[in-house]
C-alpha positions in Angstrom: 65.6 -30.5 -14.2 62.7 -28.5 -12.7 62.5 -30.9 -9.7 66.2 -30.4 -8.9 65.7 -26.6 -9.3 62.8 -26.6 -6.7 65.0 -28.6 -4.3 67.8 -26.1 -4.8 65.5 -23.1 -4.1 64.2 -24.7 -0.9 67.8 -25.4 0.2 68.8 -21.8 -0.6 65.8 -20.5 1.2 66.7 -22.5 4.3 70.2 -21.1 4.2 68.6 -17.7 4.0 70.4 -16.4 0.9 69.5 -12.9 -0.2 66.0 -12.7 -1.7 67.4 -10.8 -4.8 69.8 -13.8 -5.5 66.9 -16.2 -5.4 64.9 -14.0 -7.8 67.8 -13.8 -10.2 68.1 -17.6 -10.2 64.3 -17.9 -10.8 64.5 -15.5 -13.7 67.5 -17.3 -15.1 65.8 -20.6 -15.0 62.6 -19.2 -16.6 64.7 -17.7 -19.4 66.5 -21.1 -19.9 63.2 -22.9 -20.0 61.7 -20.5 -22.6 64.8 -20.7 -24.8 64.7 -24.6 -24.6 61.1 -24.6 -25.6 61.6 -22.1 -28.5 64.7 -24.1 -29.6 62.6 -27.4 -29.7 59.8 -25.7 -31.6 62.3 -24.4 -34.2 63.8 -27.9 -34.6 60.3 -29.4 -35.1 59.5 -26.8 -37.7 
């Protein structure tokens, strides 16, 4: 998932999307990753 995300960011950067949009995507992905990790930890508990 993270690999595909990096590729998407590179493509978006080449297309010269707005910097704010890229930041929003980055933040969204970080939140998703954190939620997934927390969810897994809760399941293991």
